[in-house]
VEXLUM-827235 format. One record per residue (C-alpha): x, y, z; residue in one letter; residue number from 1. Coordinates in steps of 0.1 Angstrom, whole numbers, plus 5000, padded with zeros to 4 digits. Layout:
REM residues N
px,py,pz,type,seq
X,Y,Z,A,NUM $
...
REM end
This chain:
REM residues 308
px,py,pz,type,seq
1062,3829,1839,M,1 $
1099,3821,1835,Q,2 $
1123,3835,1861,S,3 $
1160,3842,1858,I,4 $
1177,3839,1892,L,5 $
1209,3859,1891,G,6 $
1198,3884,1865,A,7 $
1217,3911,1846,N,8 $
1250,3892,1839,G,9 $
1260,3887,1802,P,10 $
1244,3853,1799,V,11 $
1212,3862,1819,A,12 $
1207,3894,1799,T,13 $
1210,3876,1766,T,14 $
1187,3848,1779,L,15 $
1161,3874,1788,A,16 $
1161,3888,1753,K,17 $
1159,3853,1738,E,18 $
1130,3843,1760,L,19 $
1110,3874,1751,A,20 $
1117,3870,1714,L,21 $
1108,3834,1710,H,22 $
1091,3819,1741,Y,23 $
1073,3842,1766,T,24 $
1068,3878,1775,T,25 $
1062,3868,1811,E,26 $
1098,3871,1825,I,27 $
1109,3878,1860,R,28 $
1144,3890,1866,L,29 $
1157,3883,1901,V,30 $
1188,3896,1918,S,31 $
1197,3920,1946,R,32 $
1195,3950,1922,H,33 $
1177,3938,1891,P,34 $
1172,3959,1860,K,35 $
1148,3954,1831,K,36 $
1161,3939,1799,V,37 $
1128,3939,1780,N,38 $
1100,3965,1785,Q,39 $
1076,3939,1799,G,40 $
1100,3923,1824,D,41 $
1090,3920,1860,E,42 $
1119,3928,1883,I,43 $
1121,3912,1918,F,44 $
1148,3922,1943,A,45 $
1159,3892,1963,A,46 $
1191,3877,1978,D,47 $
1194,3841,1969,L,48 $
1212,3835,2002,L,49 $
1178,3842,2019,D,50 $
1156,3811,2017,A,51 $
1123,3829,2022,N,52 $
1132,3856,1996,A,53 $
1142,3829,1971,T,54 $
1109,3811,1978,L,55 $
1090,3843,1970,K,56 $
1111,3850,1939,A,57 $
1102,3816,1924,V,58 $
1065,3817,1932,A,59 $
1043,3815,1901,G,60 $
1071,3804,1878,S,61 $
1069,3774,1855,T,62 $
1107,3775,1848,V,63 $
1135,3791,1868,S,64 $
1170,3796,1854,Y,65 $
1198,3797,1880,F,66 $
1225,3818,1864,T,67 $
1239,3836,1894,A,68 $
1276,3844,1895,G,69 $
1300,3856,1922,L,70 $
1334,3873,1922,P,71 $
1364,3851,1916,M,72 $
1369,3844,1954,D,73 $
1372,3808,1965,A,74 $
1361,3816,2001,R,75 $
1330,3834,1989,Q,76 $
1322,3806,1965,W,77 $
1324,3780,1993,K,78 $
1304,3801,2017,A,79 $
1276,3812,1994,Q,80 $
1271,3791,1962,F,81 $
1259,3759,1980,P,82 $
1235,3779,2001,T,83 $
1221,3795,1970,M,84 $
1217,3762,1952,M,85 $
1200,3747,1982,R,86 $
1176,3776,1984,N,87 $
1168,3775,1947,V,88 $
1162,3737,1947,I,89 $
1138,3739,1977,R,90 $
1120,3769,1962,A,91 $
1115,3751,1928,C,92 $
1104,3719,1946,Q,93 $
1078,3738,1967,Q,94 $
1064,3756,1937,H,95 $
1067,3726,1913,Q,96 $
1088,3747,1891,C,97 $
1113,3734,1866,K,98 $
1149,3743,1873,L,99 $
1176,3750,1846,V,100 $
1211,3754,1861,F,101 $
1237,3772,1841,F,102 $
1270,3755,1850,D,103 $
1307,3756,1841,N,104 $
1334,3730,1837,T,105 $
1355,3737,1868,Y,106 $
1348,3702,1882,M,107 $
1362,3683,1852,Y,108 $
1398,3670,1851,A,109 $
1424,3696,1840,K,110 $
1439,3675,1812,N,111 $
1435,3668,1775,A,112 $
1407,3642,1779,A,113 $
1376,3652,1759,P,114 $
1349,3666,1781,Q,115 $
1315,3650,1777,T,116 $
1283,3649,1799,E,117 $
1296,3616,1813,E,118 $
1331,3630,1823,S,119 $
1338,3623,1860,P,120 $
1343,3651,1884,F,121 $
1379,3654,1895,V,122 $
1382,3679,1923,V,123 $
1416,3697,1923,T,124 $
1409,3729,1943,G,125 $
1384,3749,1963,S,126 $
1365,3763,1933,K,127 $
1362,3729,1916,S,128 $
1350,3714,1948,A,129 $
1323,3740,1952,T,130 $
1311,3736,1917,R,131 $
1311,3698,1920,A,132 $
1291,3701,1952,Q,133 $
1265,3723,1936,M,134 $
1261,3700,1906,A,135 $
1259,3669,1928,N,136 $
1232,3685,1950,M,137 $
1210,3689,1919,L,138 $
1219,3656,1904,L,139 $
1209,3638,1936,D,140 $
1175,3655,1936,E,141 $
1170,3646,1899,I,142 $
1180,3610,1906,K,143 $
1155,3607,1935,Q,144 $
1128,3622,1913,G,145 $
1122,3651,1936,R,146 $
1126,3678,1910,I,147 $
1123,3683,1872,E,148 $
1156,3699,1862,A,149 $
1186,3700,1840,M,150 $
1222,3712,1840,I,151 $
1234,3733,1811,C,152 $
1271,3733,1811,R,153 $
1294,3756,1791,A,154 $
1331,3761,1787,P,155 $
1349,3794,1789,E,156 $
1327,3820,1772,F,157 $
1332,3852,1752,Y,158 $
1307,3876,1738,G,159 $
1296,3909,1724,P,160 $
1290,3925,1758,R,161 $
1322,3914,1773,G,162 $
1328,3889,1800,T,163 $
1352,3883,1828,K,164 $
1368,3852,1812,S,165 $
1405,3849,1809,I,166 $
1404,3850,1771,T,167 $
1384,3882,1771,H,168 $
1404,3899,1799,S,169 $
1439,3891,1787,L,170 $
1434,3891,1749,I,171 $
1402,3904,1733,L,172 $
1397,3933,1756,Q,173 $
1433,3943,1753,N,174 $
1431,3943,1715,I,175 $
1402,3968,1716,T,176 $
1421,3990,1742,K,177 $
1455,3988,1724,N,178 $
1471,3971,1754,R,179 $
1497,3943,1755,A,180 $
1483,3909,1749,L,181 $
1489,3882,1775,R,182 $
1485,3845,1767,V,183 $
1481,3822,1798,P,184 $
1506,3793,1800,I,185 $
1507,3782,1763,S,186 $
1498,3796,1729,D,187 $
1499,3761,1713,R,188 $
1470,3743,1731,T,189 $
1435,3742,1716,L,190 $
1408,3762,1735,R,191 $
1370,3756,1736,S,192 $
1351,3788,1738,L,193 $
1314,3794,1737,I,194 $
1297,3825,1722,W,195 $
1274,3840,1750,V,196 $
1244,3844,1727,P,197 $
1247,3808,1716,D,198 $
1248,3797,1752,A,199 $
1216,3817,1760,A,200 $
1198,3805,1728,R,201 $
1206,3769,1735,A,202 $
1196,3771,1772,M,203 $
1163,3787,1763,A,204 $
1157,3760,1736,L,205 $
1165,3732,1761,L,206 $
1144,3747,1789,A,207 $
1114,3749,1766,N,208 $
1118,3713,1753,T,209 $
1099,3690,1776,P,210 $
1120,3659,1770,D,211 $
1153,3677,1776,A,212 $
1150,3675,1814,Y,213 $
1165,3652,1840,Q,214 $
1200,3652,1826,Q,215 $
1231,3672,1819,T,216 $
1235,3689,1786,R,217 $
1267,3705,1771,H,218 $
1259,3737,1753,L,219 $
1271,3740,1717,P,220 $
1303,3757,1706,C,221 $
1323,3758,1674,D,222 $
1342,3725,1669,V,223 $
1369,3742,1649,Q,224 $
1389,3749,1680,R,225 $
1418,3773,1679,M,226 $
1451,3778,1698,T,227 $
1457,3813,1712,Y,228 $
1484,3816,1685,Q,229 $
1457,3810,1658,Q,230 $
1431,3831,1676,L,231 $
1454,3861,1677,I,232 $
1465,3856,1641,A,233 $
1428,3857,1631,L,234 $
1422,3888,1652,A,235 $
1452,3904,1635,S,236 $
1436,3898,1601,E,237 $
1404,3913,1614,I,238 $
1419,3945,1627,V,239 $
1445,3946,1599,R,240 $
1475,3951,1620,K,241 $
1501,3930,1638,P,242 $
1492,3919,1673,L,243 $
1523,3909,1693,P,244 $
1518,3890,1725,Y,245 $
1537,3873,1753,S,246 $
1531,3840,1770,V,247 $
1527,3843,1808,V,248 $
1542,3812,1825,K,249 $
1528,3797,1856,R,250 $
1557,3810,1878,W,251 $
1549,3845,1865,Q,252 $
1513,3842,1876,F,253 $
1525,3829,1910,W,254 $
1548,3859,1914,L,255 $
1520,3884,1904,M,256 $
1496,3866,1927,G,257 $
1518,3875,1957,L,258 $
1505,3911,1955,Y,259 $
1474,3908,1933,K,260 $
1446,3887,1949,P,261 $
1427,3886,1916,A,262 $
1456,3869,1899,V,263 $
1461,3845,1928,R,264 $
1425,3834,1924,E,265 $
1433,3822,1888,L,266 $
1459,3797,1901,A,267 $
1434,3768,1903,E,268 $
1425,3772,1866,L,269 $
1459,3776,1851,L,270 $
1468,3738,1847,P,271 $
1440,3735,1822,R,272 $
1458,3759,1798,Y,273 $
1487,3735,1796,R,274 $
1466,3710,1777,Y,275 $
1441,3710,1748,D,276 $
1406,3718,1761,N,277 $
1382,3697,1741,I,278 $
1346,3704,1752,F,279 $
1322,3680,1734,V,280 $
1286,3690,1727,S,281 $
1276,3663,1703,D,282 $
1246,3653,1724,K,283 $
1230,3688,1719,F,284 $
1239,3689,1682,K,285 $
1224,3655,1675,Q,286 $
1191,3665,1693,R,287 $
1190,3699,1676,F,288 $
1208,3696,1642,P,289 $
1194,3728,1628,S,290 $
1208,3750,1656,F,291 $
1232,3776,1641,T,292 $
1265,3778,1660,I,293 $
1286,3810,1658,T,294 $
1321,3804,1644,T,295 $
1351,3818,1662,Y,296 $
1357,3840,1632,K,297 $
1322,3854,1634,E,298 $
1323,3859,1671,G,299 $
1358,3876,1672,I,300 $
1347,3899,1643,E,301 $
1317,3909,1664,R,302 $
1337,3915,1696,V,303 $
1364,3935,1679,L,304 $
1339,3954,1657,G,305 $
1319,3964,1688,D,306 $
1350,3974,1706,G,307 $
1340,3955,1738,H,308 $
REM end
């Protein structure tokens, strides 16, 4: 049995399909309101903030994937994410279950330094502090030999089912809905994006590779990084029409944030868009050289073709 804790989001849904296709048909989907992805899935309603419910959700599992997400709300992250992580770790320890944590890059420095698995955590806001706390909780347990686990880390993602990422929300989604395109901070800095199905395939592969545990792994993305200027030019070729856009400066985000809480929650992330974002996944690629990575061109064609 392999369990997905925090099921039904874009990554978790794709992961469930990948597991059923290549690894196991014994899949448990856990969330407050889970829905089946594959016909044979077991659904288990549980709140990961409840330690006893989490313990029951993990029971009988050999691998559990922690993929839960929360709304972009710093106070909610601080109040809930560490509790979820603590409950999941304890449940996996009690049931001797392997843990695979799907993580992001919020805790890395917001500058142009290439991001590797050895990059230090540089806390610069509430969300990055929360994510660093979660990662360190698990890394400490790994270091002490009290759990068999790994961290699978990904940069900003995009995919065929849509996500809530900045690139999707401000650019790709607006192309499909014929809305004005908005580029955050700069159209000249390189972006690292990961295709959601690639993230799910890579995570499933790692989780089912015995020697991949007890470490952090960066999930693979196309190394031919693009600026937003290049990305929109490519999208324009795909849809065969001009795609004008405007660059939204940081002061404009600040002004919009005065009356839009959702925009205000983005403030902590915006400094990263001033610099090239170089997410390095060489460690994965060297271990799995035959893994096929979706190019930006292939991914954007799929997103725009699906209209999502």
